[in-house]
N, C-alpha and C positions, 0 to 999 in steps of 0.2 A: 536351850538345854543348860541347866545350872549343875555344874559339878565342882565339888572341892578338890583342888589340885594341891597336892603336898607342898608346904613351904620350903623351898630349896635351902634358903638361908638357915634355917632351923634345924630341919630333919635331915636332909641330905649331907649337910656339912658335918652334922653329928655322926652320921653314919661312916663317912669317909674318915672322920678322925679316929673313930673306933678301930676301923680296919687297919689305919696307919699305926695305931698303938699295938695292934697284935701282929703285924707282918713286918714292920721296920720301915726303911727308907723309901725314897721315890723309886729306886731302881726295882726294888721289890713290887711295889704296885704297878709299874709299867710291865714287868714280866708276867704278873698274875693276868693283868688285862690282856696281854698279848696271848698268853696260852689259852685264855677263855675262848679264843677264837678256833683252837684246835692244837693238837700236838706239833711241836717244832723242833727242828734240830738246832744244836749250839749256834752255828755260824749263821743260820737264818735269823735266830733271836738278835745276835748281835748286830747284823745288817739292819734289821727292821727298827730296833730301837735307836741306834746311832748315838754317838757320844760316850758310850760305856766301853771301859777297857776289859780286856780279855780277863784280867785278874779279877776285877770287880764282878764281872757276869759269873765267872766261875765260883767265886765265894757266894754270891747271892743265891745261885741255884743250889748250891751245897746246904745252905741255910734253910731253904724251902724244902729241900728233901728231908733234912734232920727233923724239922717241925711238922712233916707230914702233908705239906700243901702239894708237893710235886713229886711225881715218879720219874725215873730215869731208866731207859731201856737201851742197852747196848745191842747193835747189829753186827753179826759176824762178817763184816765185809774188809776189804784191804785198802786203806787202813779201816779199822773200826769206826763206825758212826754211831752216834748217840742221839737219842730222841727224848725230849722232855714233854710231859702232859700234866694237866693237873689232876690230882686225886678228888675223890668225892669231897673231902674236906676243902681242898682248894676251890673247887667249884663253887662251894657255899659261900667263899669270899668274893667271888666275881660278880654275882648279883648285885650286892649292895653298892659295888664300885661302878656299876653301869652309870654312863654319864647322859642318860635319857630320862625323861619324866616318867613317872608311873601312871600309866594310862588305864589301868584296871578300873578306877571309878567310872570312867568314860564307857568301857565295856558294860558294866552292870547297869549304867543309867540307859545305855541303848536297849538292852535286853528287857528291862522293866518297862520301857515305854514302847515295846513291841516292834522294835526295829529289828532288821536282819544285821547280825554281827559276822563279819568275816575277818579272819586273821591271817597272815602270810604263813605258807608252809614250804619248807625248802624241799625241791626235788632233786636229788642227786644226778639222776639220768640226764637231766637238761641243764643242771647247774643254774637254776633260776627259782624264784619264788612264783607261787600262785596263790590266789585268795580261796580260803576254805571256810565254809559256814560252821559256826560255834553256837551251840545251844546252852551248853552247861560248861563254863570254863573250868570248874574244879575237876570235871570228868573228862573232858574232851581235850584239854591241852597236856601235851607230853614234852619231854626234854628234846629239843631239835638238834639240827646239824651243828649249830655254833653253842649249844648250852643254853639257848633261849626257848622258853615254852612256847610251843607252836601246835595248831591242830593235828590230832592224831589220824591214822590211815581211815578210820571211820567217819570223818567229817566230809562230806560232799564238797567238790569245788564250786566256786562261783565265778561266773564270767566277769572279767575286769570291767567291761563294758557296762554292766549292770550297777557297779557301785556309784552311788550318789555322792559319797563323801570319803575321803581317805585321810588318815593322819599318817605323815611321814616323819621319822626320827632323823636326825643327823649330827653331824658334829659342829657345823655352824650355819648361820643363815643371814641374809641381808634383807633389808625393807623391801627391796624391790622382787623379792620371791626367789632368789638364788640360793640353792642348797649345796652343803659340802657333806658327801657321804664319806664312806670309810674305803673308798677307792676301789671297790669291786664292781660298782655298777648295777648291783642288784634292784635296788629301788628305783633308779632311772629307768631300767628296762620295765620294771612293774608300771611305773607312772606313766609311761609312754602310752600304754594301752587303756588307761583309765579316761573315762569322758567326764566323770563327776568333778566336783571341786576337790582340789588338792590343798591340804593343810600342813603346814610344818608344825611340829610342837617341839618346844625347846624351853630351857632355862633362859632367863633374861641375859645372863652373861654369855650366852651362844650367838646373840646377836651382834653382828659386826659390820663394819663399814663397807668392806669389799672381799669378794671370794672369786677367784678366777672361773670363768664359765667356758664350757666348750660347746660345740654345736649340739652335741647329743643330750645336754643336761636339760632337765625338765623344770620349768619355772612353776612356782607355787602360786595359788590364789590368795591364801590366807597364812597367817603366823598366829600361834597360840603360845602364850608363856603364862607362868603362874600369875602375873599381874596385868597382862594386856591381851587384846584380841584385835587384830586389824587386817585390813585388806592390803595385800601386798601389791606394790606398784611404785612407779617413779615418783609419785608424789606422797608416798607413805611417810610419816614423820614420826619418830621415836620420842614420846614425851614421858 
């Protein structure tokens, strides 16, 4: 299967530079990315970012509110509590900032060659992801739990054991197949039920020498980047 994957150094760096020019410094970017996962309270934001002073966080959130990227809601508790969330304009910034490759060309290639395409959908009832079949991404995909497009309720579930090949995003990867996720374990639980080949998809810069591994972490069979495709393992070499 031959698919053109976007050039990270050219397109994605330009996108990030454009966003930085619009919304400011690194703290702004970190807050936008964090709120892209869902509403957060002030102390929660401060704890999760780390290294930011209370004064800087307060000022940055005020600036984001002023520019229309963030909404602030006050709850009548004692003492009052405040929750922040991205506005529609703010959510439009989050998508270009995503640190994962655009795999839409792979979706379209799979569909045009007659393959079954399944994408993950979050189920709040179980707090987990399941695979659901997608026939027409333009019609079937809807904004999901974390602002990520995912199959709508009309898309039928697909048993994970039926999947022949699965692409797994992540924050970092090693040549021997270890994967660092976002700390919630969603993909590890999904990957543990997949019998087919598991492939990490990443930018070249996300391939690192070492990642801490736990017993429940699932090793990948392959790694795909914009410039390389290789089988993961102890003898894998990054050239």
